[in-house]
Structures are given as structure tokens and as C-alpha cells.
Steps between C-alpha positions, in 0.01 A plus 500: 500500500733405214873488429665508159734206437663523157185652353272249669260646754474276806186554705589465869145550621496122481814405697784334314765249603875552459698176498847508656798363309809515719812422298719553805682220682409634845139626512322412824255248355597372155861613465688285251189330363497684167853501361469265202311614188257208513404567864448870422283434195294235678433729796406800288274288280334362814444847649358639177269201450376541858403860433794728578474836325859601581822306553734680741862401436752562775876453467595667830393339827344760730436271795630642832877467519540372143838542331544819300595420140640730232298657221694289251412180686132598513501565124689177435219309672213704359556571131530137380173421679323795338623383159383148580151617598466734203602222261264242643197708597532797261197732538316277747687623805520821703831498684572707808859529620572521870800736524603823671785575256457743211747320272322168553161664441624664179645175365185309596274751327712469186409130510126565498417512869157648575541617862766590758458382860733699728530400866661835583276745310814668366673528837789270405542641148301812421588477129253212468214750517632680191534166320137414579382848398689483169350161416151575638448160661306419818709537814446302818650696787540331834563637846828393659757647734869448435586208274457120519820474703399762762120518496442255784662741747288793379153365584412789733177699467266704717217420259602273213194568282527877543871498421460282191218725377716808554783335307267419210360852494844653447602238243179534298556876473853440367386236249218721372747786452714261293198416283446142615135409445458143622603467865431192711549508877649215703516558880793260524395216727812361668728784388619685811183379674448269796231233491282733708554785251403270214172400662422860590549601135283216376233580755489860373581421137194684373650829626754488218210534255492871591751564220259359239782292353527124447623307804731199482511252785807280532469268798545164329656244738669775703614471861195691629309187399730209573643638826152580628391144416824350633573333170723564196474685169439179306198427721356851491269476198179468700597799715587697187161424350322613817680835513481558123124466531496766770725728291261469205204577723682813619575622149813331358517530120800273442607193696870420461531127568698181461180295457286639219214248490403557863526879466276501191247294693508762776430774244211305349339430837548841660366669185167329574470679834 
């Protein structure tokens, strides 16, 4: 199971780790931490040295109820950071950009980005699918209802796993018709899902393997962990490690995390089982 990132074949049979770089001021865990160039470079260098295969850069906060910002504001945050990373890390970095906007995706790809990570799977801007198809880059498509401002009120399902699988089935057909080869599925933990929905999806995570496509698991420090443990996001690393281990055991190919070292250790240990 491989994906093509800028001509480099990445084997996902051995799971890989995607390090999160939020350059937003209001993300739920590390918002505002990576605004200055030095802080950004130090964090990316740390994540790469700890074993991250991908760096996922996000300039739009998608936490529940986050402020909606303009495309221009998203680009204003993102492009200087992409230039900074390209200048300092050159060919030693595979950058993913976390955006649902076609214009942002197009600009990012022009700056050497290797992957697009879309929380809406084209629902919020269907032109993004054409941009991905034209550039032939891997596409992470996530399940979500509504948008970050409304999704919390839309967490209603008869069977969350069945509905997410049905959603993916329709989207995969569309992407294949557009000629997109490398598709990665993200069930969308925390996006229009209750804590109970999140645990049900994780419990049945292996069912998403039916599509024979790489699976991304993004549960790092989320409320399903810290609310269940009656703690906070900054104290949710141990819980994240526990559930990442379970996700790997159930077939996750990519872990999207804030804490790379611990996730890489999970991959190394679970691969022995």
C-alpha cells in the first residue's frame, strides 16, 4: 500500500506519523504557539528528527465553533510558512496542507506541497477535487457534516460507522471518476461526532479497511480523550498514546499527532505484534 508524494513512493504498510503544525492563533490545543519563524522551525525540526514522515500545516482552525476566516487571511498565514519550510528543509520534508479551499490548495501546491488534507472531502468547495486531480497529489478526505461552525449541532446518526462508510463510498466513486489515484480516508473523529460516536468508530475502525485504502486516524489530544479522563488537552498525551495504539492494531496507516516521538514509539511497538 503506497502513495506517491512528489515522485517518492511512501509505503504505508508500515504506518507513518504525520506531525501537526497549527499556525492558527485559536486551535484547541496549541493555538498561538507557532507564530514566530524560530518557533515554527524548531518545532518542525523536532518533529522530523523524531520520525515524522509528513508535516501537516494548518492555517484555518477547524475546532468546533472556531471563527471563520477569509481565504485571503488563510493564505496570508500559510504561504510565508511554506516558503520558510521550503527554504530551511528543502527536499527533506513532505508537507501536507490542511485546507478545504481550492484556491488555498492551488497556491499551496504551487509552493511544493506534497498532499492535501481536506476536512470536508470537497463538500465546502468542490473545486478542490479538480485541483487535486490536476496536480495528482495524495488526497486525505475526511467525514464531516456541516462546517466547523455548525458541525456540533449535526452529530445525529442511526449508525455512525455505516453512515460514514456510505459517505466514503460515494466520495471514492467521484474521486476515481476525476482520476485521483491516491486517496486516504479519515473518519473524522470529533467532527460532527459525540464522544460516544468517536469511541464507536474507533471500536469498529477495522471496518473502514473494506475500501482497501489507507486510513488516517486523528485523535491526538481531542475531547474524546480528555473529557473521558476528566482532564485537559495539555494532559491528554497518555490517553492519546493508548488510543493511537488501538488504532494501529485495528489498521491505521497514518497517525496525525501533536506528539511525534510517542506516536513513532507506538508504531514500533505495535508492529512487533
